C-alpha positions in Angstrom: -53.8 -77.2 41.7 -55.3 -79.9 43.9 -56.4 -83.4 43.0 -57.4 -86.4 45.2 -55.5 -89.6 44.4 -55.1 -92.8 46.3 -51.8 -92.8 48.2 -50.5 -95.2 50.8 -54.0 -96.6 51.5 -55.1 -93.1 52.4 -56.6 -90.1 50.5 -53.9 -87.7 49.7 -54.3 -84.1 48.7 -51.9 -83.6 45.8 -50.2 -80.3 45.6 -48.6 -79.5 42.2 -48.5 -75.6 42.1 -48.2 -72.6 44.3 -50.6 -69.7 44.7 -50.3 -66.6 42.7 -48.4 -63.7 44.3 -47.9 -60.3 42.9 -45.5 -58.8 45.5 -42.0 -57.8 44.2 -38.4 -57.4 45.5 -35.7 -55.1 44.2 -31.9 -55.4 44.1 -29.4 -52.8 42.8 -25.7 -52.2 42.3 -24.4 -49.3 40.3 -26.4 -48.7 37.2 -28.0 -52.2 37.3 -31.2 -53.2 39.1 -33.6 -56.0 39.1 -37.1 -56.5 40.0 -38.3 -60.0 41.0 -41.6 -61.6 42.2 -41.6 -63.2 45.6 -40.5 -66.6 44.1 -37.3 -64.9 42.9 -38.4 -65.2 39.2 -38.8 -62.7 36.4 -42.1 -63.4 34.6 -44.6 -61.6 32.5 -47.4 -61.1 35.0 -49.6 -58.2 35.8 -48.2 -55.0 34.5 -45.1 -56.8 33.1 -42.5 -54.6 34.8 -40.2 -57.4 36.3 -36.8 -57.7 34.7 -33.0 -57.0 35.0 -32.3 -53.4 33.9 -28.9 -52.0 33.0 -28.5 -48.2 32.1 -32.2 -47.8 31.7 -32.7 -50.8 29.4 -34.2 -54.1 30.3 -31.6 -56.7 29.6 -33.6 -59.7 30.9 -37.4 -59.7 30.5 -37.9 -63.4 31.7 -35.9 -65.6 34.1 -37.8 -68.3 35.8 -36.9 -71.5 37.5 -39.1 -74.6 37.2 -39.0 -78.1 38.8 -40.7 -80.9 36.8 -42.0 -78.0 34.6 -43.7 -76.2 37.4 -42.9 -73.4 39.8 -41.6 -74.7 43.1 -43.7 -74.1 46.3 -42.6 -71.0 48.1 -41.7 -71.3 51.8 -40.2 -67.7 52.2 -38.4 -65.0 50.5 -36.6 -61.8 51.7 -34.0 -59.2 50.9 -31.3 -59.0 53.4 -31.4 -56.1 55.8 -28.4 -54.6 54.1 -30.1 -54.8 50.6 -27.1 -56.7 49.2 -28.9 -60.2 48.4 -32.2 -61.7 48.0 -32.8 -65.3 49.4 -35.6 -67.6 48.5 -36.6 -70.9 50.3 -38.8 -73.3 48.4 -39.7 -76.9 48.2 -40.7 -79.4 45.6 -44.4 -79.9 44.7 -45.6 -83.5 44.5 -43.7 -85.3 41.9 -45.7 -87.9 40.1 -44.6 -91.0 38.2 -47.8 -92.1 36.5 -50.4 -92.7 39.2 -47.8 -92.9 41.9 -46.2 -90.2 43.9 -42.4 -90.4 43.3 -41.5 -87.6 45.7 -43.8 -86.1 48.3 -43.9 -82.4 48.4 -41.5 -80.8 50.8 -39.0 -83.7 50.5 -36.5 -81.5 48.5 -35.4 -78.1 49.8 -34.5 -75.4 47.3 -32.4 -72.5 48.4 -31.7 -69.5 46.0 -29.5 -66.6 46.7 -29.0 -63.7 44.3 -27.3 -60.3 44.1 -26.0 -57.9 41.6 -22.5 -56.6 41.2 -20.6 -54.6 38.6 -23.2 -55.1 35.8 -23.8 -58.8 36.5 -26.5 -60.7 38.2 -25.4 -63.8 40.2 -27.5 -66.5 41.5 -26.7 -69.7 43.4 -29.3 -72.6 43.6 -28.8 -75.4 46.1 -31.1 -78.5 46.2 -31.0 -81.1 49.0 -33.0 -84.2 49.2 -34.5 -84.8 52.8 -36.3 -88.0 51.9 -35.3 -91.7 52.5 -35.3 -92.5 48.9 -33.3 -91.2 45.8 -35.1 -88.7 43.5 -34.6 -87.6 39.9 -35.4 -83.9 39.4 -36.0 -82.0 36.2 -34.7 -78.5 36.9 -35.4 -76.0 34.1 -34.7 -72.3 33.4 -36.8 -70.1 31.1 -35.2 -66.8 30.0 -35.6 -64.1 27.4 -34.3 -60.5 26.6 -36.5 -57.9 25.1 -34.1 -54.9 25.4 -37.2 -52.7 26.1 -36.4 -49.1 27.1 -37.4 -48.2 30.5 -40.0 -45.7 29.2 -41.5 -48.4 27.0 -41.9 -50.7 30.0 -43.6 -47.8 31.9 -46.1 -47.4 29.0 -44.6 -45.2 26.3 -45.2 -46.5 22.8 -42.6 -46.3 20.1 -42.9 -46.1 16.3 -39.7 -47.9 15.6 -37.2 -50.0 17.6 -33.6 -51.3 16.9 -32.3 -54.4 15.5 -32.6 -57.6 17.7 -30.1 -60.3 16.7 -30.6 -64.1 16.9 -29.7 -65.7 20.2 -26.3 -67.5 20.2 -26.3 -70.7 22.1 -23.4 -72.8 23.3 -23.0 -75.8 25.7 -23.3 -73.8 28.8 -24.4 -70.2 27.8 -26.8 -68.2 25.8 -26.3 -64.7 24.5 -28.9 -62.2 23.4 -27.9 -59.1 21.2 -29.6 -55.9 20.2 -28.3 -52.9 18.2 -30.3 -49.8 19.2 -31.3 -46.8 17.2 -28.7 -44.9 19.1 -26.0 -47.1 17.3 -25.2 -48.6 20.7 -24.7 -52.3 21.2 -26.4 -54.2 24.0 -25.7 -57.7 24.9 -27.0 -60.1 27.6 -24.8 -63.2 28.3 -26.3 -66.0 30.4 -23.6 -68.2 31.8 -24.3 -71.6 33.6 -21.8 -73.2 36.0 -22.1 -76.5 34.1 -23.6 -77.6 30.8 -27.2 -78.7 31.1 -28.7 -81.8 29.5 -30.7 -79.6 27.1 -30.1 -75.9 26.2 -31.9 -73.7 23.6 -32.3 -70.1 22.8 -34.9 -69.4 25.7 -34.5 -72.4 28.0 -32.2 -75.0 29.7 -32.9 -78.1 31.5 -30.9 -80.3 34.0 -31.7 -83.8 35.0 -30.5 -84.0 38.6 -30.2 -87.3 40.6 -30.2 -86.8 44.4 -29.4 -89.6 46.8 -31.1 -89.4 50.3 -29.5 -86.4 52.0 -27.7 -85.5 48.7 -27.0 -81.9 47.7 -26.5 -80.2 44.4 -25.4 -76.7 43.7 -25.7 -74.8 40.4 -24.7 -71.1 39.6 -26.0 -68.8 37.0 -24.6 -65.5 36.0 -26.2 -62.8 33.7 -23.8 -60.2 32.4 -25.1 -56.9 30.9 -23.0 -55.1 28.4 -23.5 -51.6 26.7 -20.9 -50.5 24.1 -20.3 -49.0 20.7 -20.8 -51.5 17.9 -17.5 -53.4 17.7 -15.7 -53.8 14.4 -15.0 -57.3 15.3 -17.2 -59.1 17.7 -15.4 -60.3 20.8 -16.4 -63.2 23.0 -18.0 -62.3 26.3 -15.8 -62.7 29.4 -16.6 -65.5 31.8 -18.0 -63.9 34.9 -16.5 -64.3 38.3 -17.5 -67.2 40.6 -20.6 -66.5 42.8 -18.6 -66.6 46.1 -15.8 -64.4 44.7 -18.3 -61.8 43.5 -20.1 -61.8 46.7 -16.9 -61.3 48.8 -16.2 -58.2 46.5 -19.6 -56.9 47.2 -19.4 -57.4 50.9 -15.9 -55.7 50.9 -17.2 -52.8 48.9 -20.1 -52.2 51.3 -17.8 -52.5 54.3 -15.5 -49.9 52.9 -18.3 -47.5 52.4 -19.2 -47.8 56.0 -15.8 -47.1 57.4 -16.1 -43.4 57.4 -19.7 -43.3 58.6 -20.5 -42.7 62.2 -22.7 -45.3 64.0 -25.7 -43.7 65.7 -27.4 -45.6 68.4 -30.2 -44.5 70.7 -32.2 -45.9 73.7 -35.2 -46.6 71.4 -35.0 -50.0 69.5 -37.6 -49.0 67.0 -35.7 -45.8 66.2 -32.5 -47.9 65.8 -34.2 -50.1 63.3 -35.4 -47.0 61.4 -31.8 -45.7 61.3 -30.5 -49.1 60.3 -33.1 -49.2 57.3 -32.3 -45.7 56.3 -28.5 -46.4 56.2 -29.1 -49.6 54.2 -31.3 -47.8 51.7 -28.9 -45.0 51.4 -26.0 -47.5 50.8 -27.9 -49.1 48.0 -28.7 -45.8 46.3 -25.1 -44.6 46.4 -23.6 -45.0 42.9 -20.1 -44.4 41.6 -20.2 -42.0 38.6 -17.4 -40.4 36.5 -17.6 -37.3 38.8 -18.0 -39.0 42.2 -20.5 -40.8 44.3 -24.1 -39.9 43.7 -27.4 -40.9 45.6 -29.7 -42.1 42.9 -33.4 -41.1 43.4 -35.0 -44.5 44.0 -35.3 -48.0 42.9 -36.7 -49.2 40.7 -38.0 -46.5 38.3 -35.7 -43.6 39.4 -32.4 -45.5 39.5 -30.6 -42.5 38.1 -29.3 -39.0 39.0 -32.0 -36.4 39.8 -30.8 -32.9 40.5 -33.2 -31.8 43.3 -33.2 -35.3 45.0 -29.4 -35.4 45.1 -29.1 -31.9 46.5 -31.7 -32.6 49.3 -30.0 -35.9 50.2 -26.6 -34.2 50.2 -27.8 -31.5 52.6 -29.4 -34.1 54.9 -26.4 -36.3 55.1 -23.8 -33.4 55.1 -22.9 -33.8 58.8 -22.0 -37.5 58.6 -21.4 -38.2 55.0 -19.8 -35.2 53.4 -18.2 -37.1 50.5 -21.8 -37.6 49.2 -22.3 -33.8 49.0 -18.9 -33.5 47.2 -20.0 -36.1 44.6 -23.4 -34.4 44.1 -21.8 -30.9 43.6 -19.2 -32.2 41.2 -21.7 -34.2 39.1 -24.2 -31.3 38.9 -21.5 -28.9 38.0 -20.2 -31.1 35.2 -23.7 -31.6 33.8 -24.9 -27.9 34.3 -26.6 -26.5 31.2 -24.5 -24.2 29.1 -27.0 -23.2 26.3 -30.6 -22.8 25.5 -32.5 -26.0 24.6 -36.4 -25.5 24.7 -37.0 -29.3 24.1 -35.0 -30.2 27.2 -36.1 -27.0 29.1 -32.4 -26.0 29.5 -30.8 -22.6 29.8 -27.3 -21.6 31.0 -26.6 -22.3 34.5 -29.6 -24.5 35.1 -29.3 -27.6 37.0 -30.5 -31.0 35.5 -33.8 -32.4 36.6 -33.1 -36.0 35.5 -30.6 -37.8 33.4 -31.1 -41.0 31.5 -28.7 -43.3 29.4 -31.4 -45.3 27.6 -32.0 -45.5 23.7 -35.0 -43.3 23.8 -33.0 -40.5 25.6 -30.2 -40.8 23.1 -32.6 -40.6 20.2 -34.5 -37.6 21.6 -37.7 -39.6 22.1 -37.7 -38.4 25.7 -36.2 -35.1 26.8 -33.8 -36.3 29.5 
């Protein structure tokens, strides 16, 4: 949005909103993955597939950050080469106070860093004022949880859904709940590092005063829980601190690399290709009850596929044999033992695809 106003005895082009962008970025850990737009937000735009997914259910369908009620102006965004975290650099739009510009665009830098670990999404937001004057910012978060089955998101219609419960709001958290038709309980707990000035079922707002050169940091954690309906509801556990969780993530990734040989060639482009392949494989590796399994792909195939797992195990057998061990153990444990025409199963047959979603449990999809 652009508007011409009088500013400092010159004509100034007011910039209050960024351009529309439909490119996406993905993060994954275990059975949880997230799909963001380039601004690091989850919004209902285009085909509406953005979200945080846990065991094939969308636990967050909206999570957007605003500044003065608008989206910040994007400078850059990228997923780290090791696929562990996404970082976003942005700046403030022009902030108006009546007909005056209280803060010029670009005077406040906004840094967002986010990752997923152990069923929880972590984000750290840092704001720094680079101007010569104090500034008051209205920082907002908009969020929602629709608990849509992954097949619903991909276009499958359903005649009936489970029971969504009213959101529970406290001083620094919001909790969404859903009881599925599979009698499993799904809960999304949004935890803020400090209580905002205003918090409701689908939004929270901070009023932040920054002195020249001042810095403000906030943290957000979104925990996804899937369980049987409890007889007595228990309070959600407070998630780990952002830095502690990140250290655990990095330590886990470092440990997985200890037994892997490093391959280097005289061709820099080929080395980059190898590096990208290793990082992608590390992200797809998922701990299961029967060992490590390479999931088929992010975002929509974030689960065990029989043929994909076998091929990956064969291709990595010479330098990562534990992957083959996990694949064979998993497929042996899930091998069909009886005839089931609806699932195309017969004794001895290896599974095509497995799903943990509500529609799979109720027989609405054959997996």
